[in-house]
Structure formats: C-alpha cells, structure tokens
MDTraj code that builds the backbone (N, CA, C; nanometers):
import mdtraj as md
import numpy as np

residues = "MET ASP HIS LYS LYS GLU LEU LYS GLU SER TYR LYS GLU ILE GLU ILE GLU ALA GLY VAL PHE THR MET THR ASN LYS GLN ASN GLY LYS VAL PHE VAL SER SER PHE ASN ASN LEU LYS ARG LEU ASN GLY PHE LYS PHE MET LEU LYS THR ASN THR HIS ASN ASN LYS ALA LEU GLN ALA ASP TYR ASN THR PHE GLY MET GLU ALA PHE ASP ILE GLU VAL VAL ALA TYR LEU ARG LYS LYS GLN GLU GLY TYR PHE ASP ALA LYS LYS GLU LEU GLU LYS LEU GLU GLN LYS TRP LEU ASP GLU LEU GLN PRO PHE GLY GLU GLN GLY TYR ASN SER PRO LYS ASN LYS".split()
xyz = np.array([
    [6.2378, 0.9610, -2.5052],
    [6.2866, 1.0972, -2.5188],
    [6.1916, 1.1742, -2.6112],
    [6.1585, 1.2965, -2.5662],
    [6.0680, 1.3720, -2.6489],
    [6.1399, 1.4337, -2.7683],
    [6.0621, 1.4764, -2.8656],
    [6.1130, 1.5246, -2.9926],
    [6.2073, 1.6472, -2.9758],
    [6.1674, 1.7420, -2.8900],
    [6.2514, 1.8612, -2.8686],
    [6.3881, 1.8230, -2.8149],
    [6.3898, 1.7315, -2.7214],
    [6.5145, 1.6867, -2.6610],
    [6.6033, 1.6191, -2.7646],
    [6.5426, 1.5370, -2.8506],
    [6.6187, 1.4724, -2.9578],
    [6.6802, 1.5734, -3.0519],
    [6.6005, 1.6743, -3.0897],
    [6.6525, 1.7788, -3.1784],
    [6.7709, 1.8522, -3.1143],
    [6.7572, 1.8844, -2.9868],
    [6.8621, 1.9522, -2.9135],
    [6.9912, 1.8702, -2.9107],
    [6.9758, 1.7426, -2.8843],
    [7.0942, 1.6534, -2.8812],
    [7.1591, 1.6434, -3.0169],
    [7.0785, 1.6282, -3.1221],
    [7.1366, 1.6154, -3.2565],
    [7.2039, 1.7474, -3.2970],
    [7.1479, 1.8601, -3.2552],
    [7.2103, 1.9895, -3.2866],
    [7.3475, 2.0032, -3.2205],
    [7.3596, 1.9569, -3.0972],
    [7.4869, 1.9600, -3.0250],
    [7.5939, 1.8767, -3.0931],
    [7.5513, 1.7723, -3.1651],
    [7.6455, 1.6831, -3.2328],
    [7.6927, 1.7369, -3.3711],
    [7.6264, 1.8385, -3.4210],
    [7.6667, 1.8953, -3.5498],
    [7.8027, 1.9596, -3.5345],
    [7.8944, 1.9192, -3.6196],
    [8.0285, 1.9745, -3.6109],
    [8.0313, 2.1123, -3.6793],
    [8.0914, 2.2055, -3.6100],
    [8.1067, 2.3421, -3.6625],
    [8.2339, 2.3445, -3.7462],
    [8.2207, 2.3850, -3.8711],
    [8.3386, 2.3898, -3.9593],
    [8.3934, 2.5316, -3.9678],
    [8.5204, 2.5426, -3.9447],
    [8.5921, 2.6693, -3.9586],
    [8.6756, 2.6635, -4.0862],
    [8.6978, 2.7791, -4.1481],
    [8.7774, 2.7791, -4.2651],
    [8.7952, 2.9127, -4.3309],
    [8.8684, 2.9120, -4.4413],
    [8.9017, 3.0318, -4.5194],
    [8.8200, 3.0284, -4.6470],
    [8.7710, 3.1453, -4.6859],
    [8.6971, 3.1557, -4.8117],
    [8.7453, 3.2726, -4.8929],
    [8.7165, 3.2627, -5.0237],
    [8.7464, 3.3746, -5.1171],
    [8.6158, 3.4213, -5.1820],
    [8.6123, 3.5473, -5.2108],
    [8.5022, 3.6025, -5.2896],
    [8.5685, 3.6714, -5.4084],
    [8.5446, 3.6180, -5.5258],
    [8.6132, 3.6671, -5.6461],
    [8.5162, 3.7401, -5.7366],
    [8.5554, 3.8597, -5.7779],
    [8.4758, 3.9383, -5.8691],
    [8.5074, 3.8927, -6.0107],
    [8.4080, 3.8337, -6.0783],
    [8.4299, 3.7805, -6.2123],
    [8.4444, 3.8901, -6.3167],
    [8.4081, 4.0152, -6.2820],
    [8.4172, 4.1258, -6.3765],
    [8.5581, 4.1835, -6.3822],
    [8.6240, 4.1931, -6.2681],
    [8.7567, 4.2560, -6.2674],
    [8.8661, 4.1702, -6.2075],
    [8.8320, 4.0517, -6.1617],
    [8.9325, 3.9571, -6.1090],
    [8.9801, 3.9843, -5.9654],
    [8.9254, 4.0883, -5.9009],
    [8.9664, 4.1190, -5.7653],
    [8.9155, 4.0096, -5.6701],
    [8.9977, 3.9851, -5.5637],
    [8.9682, 3.8765, -5.4692],
    [8.9610, 3.9342, -5.3281],
    [8.8671, 3.8811, -5.2476],
    [8.8597, 3.9097, -5.1067],
    [8.8848, 3.7801, -5.0316],
    [8.9751, 3.7789, -4.9358],
    [9.0051, 3.6609, -4.8577],
    [8.9670, 3.6878, -4.7132],
    [8.8984, 3.5915, -4.6519],
    [8.8599, 3.6039, -4.5113],
    [8.8383, 3.4665, -4.4528],
    [8.8069, 3.4622, -4.3256],
    [8.7833, 3.3330, -4.2612],
    [8.6745, 3.3484, -4.1536],
    [8.6142, 3.2376, -4.1203],
    [8.5144, 3.2333, -4.0131],
    [8.5409, 3.1102, -3.9279],
    [8.5199, 3.1239, -3.7979],
    [8.5290, 3.0080, -3.7108],
    [8.4080, 2.9193, -3.7229],
    [8.3069, 2.9679, -3.7924],
    [8.1876, 2.8908, -3.8264],
    [8.1454, 2.9364, -3.9662],
    [8.1690, 2.8508, -4.0649],
    [8.1417, 2.8904, -4.2031],
    [7.9937, 2.9143, -4.2344],
    [7.9050, 2.8793, -4.1395],
    [7.7624, 2.9131, -4.1577],
    [7.7448, 3.0655, -4.1516],
    [7.8434, 3.1329, -4.0995],
    [7.8374, 3.2797, -4.0929],
    [7.8478, 3.3456, -4.2304],
    [7.8786, 3.2645, -4.3336],
    [7.8786, 3.3198, -4.4711],
    [7.7463, 3.3806, -4.5089],
    [7.6362, 3.3239, -4.4537],
    [7.5028, 3.3819, -4.4802],
    [7.4945, 3.5231, -4.4298],
    [7.5473, 3.5490, -4.3106],
    [7.5498, 3.6853, -4.2549],
    [7.6356, 3.7783, -4.3363],
    [7.7497, 3.7251, -4.3858],
    [7.8410, 3.8007, -4.4707],
    [7.7664, 3.8487, -4.5969],
    [7.6960, 3.7536, -4.6597],
    [7.6195, 3.7895, -4.7819],
    [7.5096, 3.8894, -4.7498],
    [7.4447, 3.8709, -4.6344],
    [7.3361, 3.9612, -4.5936],
    [7.3879, 4.1046, -4.5760],
    [7.5083, 4.1175, -4.5162],
    [7.5655, 4.2505, -4.4969],
    [7.5907, 4.3180, -4.6330],
    [7.6373, 4.2411, -4.7293],
    [7.6575, 4.3000, -4.8643],
    [7.5251, 4.3411, -4.9258],
    [7.4246, 4.2552, -4.9136],
    [7.2920, 4.2822, -4.9705],
    [7.2291, 4.4081, -4.9096],
    [7.2555, 4.4297, -4.7784],
    [7.1958, 4.5430, -4.7086],
    [7.2883, 4.6653, -4.7047],
    [7.3962, 4.6595, -4.7784],
    [7.4900, 4.7748, -4.7907],
    [7.5519, 4.8119, -4.6572],
    [7.5848, 4.7129, -4.5729],
    [7.6394, 4.7422, -4.4434],
    [7.7773, 4.6763, -4.4178],
    [7.8377, 4.6222, -4.5229],
    [7.9697, 4.5580, -4.5038],
    [8.0736, 4.6663, -4.4786],
    [8.1692, 4.6379, -4.3870],
    [8.2683, 4.7395, -4.3503],
    [8.3841, 4.7522, -4.4485],
    [8.3968, 4.6603, -4.5483],
    [8.4985, 4.6733, -4.6505],
    [8.4364, 4.7594, -4.7633],
    [8.4724, 4.8862, -4.7641],
    [8.4093, 4.9818, -4.8555],
    [8.4291, 4.9494, -5.0030],
    [8.5498, 4.9057, -5.0409],
    [8.5798, 4.8733, -5.1807],
    [8.4960, 4.7522, -5.2282],
    [8.4905, 4.6504, -5.1431],
    [8.4099, 4.5314, -5.1758],
    [8.2630, 4.5690, -5.1843],
    [8.2159, 4.6470, -5.0871],
    [8.0754, 4.6894, -5.0890],
    [8.0430, 4.7689, -5.2151],
    [8.1326, 4.8590, -5.2545],
    [8.1085, 4.9445, -5.3698],
    [8.0991, 4.8571, -5.4983],
    [8.1886, 4.7596, -5.5142],
    [8.1824, 4.6741, -5.6331],
    [8.0600, 4.5842, -5.6295],
    [8.0241, 4.5378, -5.5093],
    [7.9022, 4.4587, -5.4970],
    [7.7785, 4.5397, -5.5387],
    [7.7755, 4.6661, -5.4966],
    [7.6644, 4.7545, -5.5339],
    [7.6615, 4.7800, -5.6850],
    [7.7768, 4.7878, -5.7441],
    [7.7892, 4.8157, -5.8886],
    [7.7547, 4.6931, -5.9720],
    [7.8131, 4.5781, -5.9377],
    [7.8025, 4.4571, -6.0226],
    [7.6936, 4.3601, -5.9797],
    [7.6584, 4.3591, -5.8500],
    [7.5576, 4.2648, -5.8011],
    [7.6178, 4.1295, -5.7632],
    [7.5440, 4.0506, -5.6908],
    [7.5882, 3.9214, -5.6398],
    [7.6274, 3.8270, -5.7524],
    [7.5611, 3.8356, -5.8665],
    [7.5870, 3.7436, -5.9785],
    [7.7312, 3.7560, -6.0295],
    [7.7936, 3.8712, -6.0054],
    [7.9314, 3.8950, -6.0522],
    [8.0380, 3.8328, -5.9623],
    [7.9969, 3.7726, -5.8519],
    [8.0926, 3.7183, -5.7549],
    [8.0762, 3.5693, -5.7370],
    [8.1933, 3.5038, -5.7180],
    [8.1980, 3.3629, -5.6809],
    [8.2502, 3.3561, -5.5386],
    [8.1815, 3.2826, -5.4504],
    [8.2306, 3.2605, -5.3159],
    [8.2682, 3.1131, -5.3096],
    [8.3916, 3.0905, -5.2590],
    [8.4412, 2.9528, -5.2510],
    [8.5177, 2.9310, -5.1206],
    [8.4883, 2.8229, -5.0524],
    [8.5660, 2.7861, -4.9345],
    [8.6921, 2.7165, -4.9895],
    [8.8067, 2.7767, -4.9576],
    [8.9323, 2.7277, -5.0129],
    [9.0103, 2.6374, -4.9168],
    [8.9750, 2.6456, -4.7870],
    [9.0456, 2.5619, -4.6904],
    [8.9605, 2.5462, -4.5656],
    [8.9550, 2.4247, -4.5139],
    [8.8868, 2.3966, -4.3864],
    [8.9925, 2.3781, -4.2801],
    [8.9649, 2.4272, -4.1589],
    [9.0584, 2.4118, -4.0487],
    [9.0515, 2.2669, -4.0007],
    [9.1666, 2.2023, -4.0000],
    [9.1721, 2.0636, -3.9510],
    [9.2188, 2.0676, -3.8065],
    [9.1343, 2.0118, -3.7207],
    [9.1657, 2.0148, -3.5777],
    [9.2536, 1.8966, -3.5429],
    [9.3558, 1.9256, -3.4586],
    [9.4429, 1.8217, -3.4098],
    [9.3636, 1.7316, -3.3134],
    [9.3863, 1.6033, -3.3230],
    [9.3146, 1.5074, -3.2390],
    [9.3751, 1.5037, -3.0954],
    [9.5039, 1.5272, -3.0875],
    [9.5698, 1.5180, -2.9566],
    [9.6420, 1.6458, -2.9217],
    [9.6580, 1.6703, -2.7938],
    [9.7313, 1.7845, -2.7485],
    [9.6539, 1.9139, -2.7584],
    [9.7196, 2.0201, -2.7205],
    [9.6564, 2.1534, -2.7204],
    [9.6341, 2.2040, -2.8619],
    [9.5209, 2.2643, -2.8853],
    [9.4881, 2.3171, -3.0187],
    [9.4201, 2.4502, -3.0037],
    [9.4836, 2.5583, -3.0480],
    [9.4287, 2.6941, -3.0420],
    [9.3635, 2.7199, -3.1789],
    [9.2350, 2.6939, -3.1876],
    [9.1649, 2.7045, -3.3162],
    [9.1719, 2.8474, -3.3706],
    [9.1615, 2.9496, -3.2862],
    [9.1644, 3.0869, -3.3339],
    [9.3005, 3.1182, -3.3984],
    [9.4065, 3.0793, -3.3315],
    [9.5425, 3.1044, -3.3822],
    [9.5679, 3.0272, -3.5115],
    [9.5249, 2.9015, -3.5142],
    [9.5442, 2.8196, -3.6343],
    [9.4653, 2.8721, -3.7511],
    [9.3454, 2.9246, -3.7275],
    [9.2628, 2.9819, -3.8337],
    [9.3282, 3.1096, -3.8871],
    [9.3851, 3.1894, -3.7979],
    [9.4594, 3.3104, -3.8406],
    [9.5757, 3.2743, -3.9305],
    [9.6487, 3.1670, -3.8923],
    [9.7638, 3.1215, -3.9724],
    [9.7188, 3.0731, -4.1102],
    [9.6078, 2.9990, -4.1122],
    [9.5560, 2.9459, -4.2378],
    [9.5111, 3.0621, -4.3284],
    [9.4432, 3.1611, -4.2727],
    [9.4042, 3.2782, -4.3505],
    [9.5250, 3.3518, -4.4038],
    [9.6281, 3.3678, -4.3194],
    [9.7482, 3.4373, -4.3628],
    [9.8172, 3.3640, -4.4778],
    [9.8155, 3.2313, -4.4736],
    [9.8729, 3.1497, -4.5817],
    [9.8057, 3.1861, -4.7129],
    [9.6737, 3.2001, -4.7128],
    [9.6011, 3.2317, -4.8341],
    [9.6208, 3.3763, -4.8769],
    [9.6343, 3.4664, -4.7796],
    [9.6654, 3.6055, -4.8125],
    [9.8012, 3.6153, -4.8778],
    [9.9000, 3.5423, -4.8216],
    [10.0359, 3.5396, -4.8813],
    [10.0344, 3.4831, -5.0231],
    [9.9556, 3.3777, -5.0399],
    [9.9525, 3.3097, -5.1718],
    [9.8808, 3.3926, -5.2767],
    [9.7642, 3.4496, -5.2433],
    [9.6830, 3.5195, -5.3434],
    [9.7144, 3.6663, -5.3552],
    [9.7745, 3.7279, -5.2533],
    [9.8099, 3.8711, -5.2543],
    [9.6915, 3.9579, -5.2985],
    [9.5761, 3.9493, -5.2303],
    [9.4572, 4.0245, -5.2714],
    [9.4605, 4.1702, -5.2242],
    [9.5632, 4.2433, -5.2595],
    [9.5814, 4.3790, -5.2147],
    [9.5838, 4.4757, -5.3337],
    [9.5462, 4.5986, -5.3100],
    [9.5502, 4.7029, -5.4149],
    [9.4640, 4.6679, -5.5327],
    [9.5240, 4.6679, -5.6510],
    [9.4496, 4.6389, -5.7749],
    [9.4063, 4.4931, -5.7875],
    [9.4668, 4.4060, -5.7070],
    [9.4402, 4.2638, -5.7146],
    [9.3257, 4.2172, -5.6225],
    [9.2899, 4.3039, -5.5279],
    [9.1898, 4.2559, -5.4324],
    [9.1322, 4.3614, -5.3417],
    [9.0607, 4.3119, -5.2438],
    [8.9881, 4.3981, -5.1512],
    [9.0476, 4.3989, -5.0109],
    [9.1509, 4.3198, -4.9854],
    [9.2116, 4.3152, -4.8519],
    [9.3150, 4.4243, -4.8385],
    [9.3421, 4.4608, -4.7114],
    [9.4502, 4.5524, -4.6786],
    [9.5624, 4.4702, -4.6191],
    [9.6861, 4.5012, -4.6557],
    [9.7966, 4.4261, -4.5946],
    [9.8022, 4.4469, -4.4422],
    [9.8284, 4.3373, -4.3702],
    [9.8378, 4.3486, -4.2247],
    [9.9818, 4.3800, -4.1874],
    [9.9955, 4.4668, -4.0920],
    [10.1313, 4.4983, -4.0408],
    [10.1709, 4.3892, -3.9440],
    [10.2836, 4.3234, -3.9714],
    [10.3282, 4.2122, -3.8882],
    [10.4158, 4.2604, -3.7775],
])
top = md.Topology()
chain = top.add_chain()
for i, resn in enumerate(residues, 1):
    res = top.add_residue(resn, chain, resSeq=i)
    for name in ("N", "CA", "C"):
        top.add_atom(name, md.element.get_by_symbol(name[0]), res)
traj = md.Trajectory(xyz[None], top)
C-alpha cells in the first residue's frame, strides 16, 4: 500500500468528537455556551473572534476589549454515542447543550447567550 493510501485510511479511522464547550471571560465572569458536531471546529471559532467576524456581538465586543488571554475555553461534555439502536447525534447534541444552558444560565449579565424560545 502506498503512503497516500495509508494516510487516507488512517484519516478515515479518526473518531470525530462532538461536544459542548464554554468560553469564560476571566475579567467579568460572563460565559458563552455552545456545541460543535466536530470539536476541531473550535479553531474556526477562535479564528472568527480574532478576525472580528463572530456573529455574537457581545462576545465579539468583549473579545476585542479584553483579548484572547482574558478567556478560558473548556470542553465541558463530550457526546457519547449509543452503541446499539437508532442514534440522532444532532438531536442528542442539542439536548446536551440545552442541559448546560439550563445549568449555567449564561444569559444577560451572566453570559453571552440568548434564551431560546421553547
């Protein structure tokens, strides 16, 4: 097997991790809660903040004011996939994110999220 083919095969075997993360402002304690179906997308999330293109205006404004050093990003939960039966990863990730939104209440003065209408 040639080297390119080996790399391609090993890439296919890499497990994609989905989960919920928080971004906490160490200056004012505000929290942002979100999730990705592939946590490697956190790099793109950080890039959007660095380039002043993130769609959350309050988070972007504080990032511009305080800089990246003022924030901690932490993965708080990984999505555990069921081994048997039907598993809707998108729906389960939404539920997991909602659990963290309910727990942390990152709204208004406490955070950067907007409450979702249920």
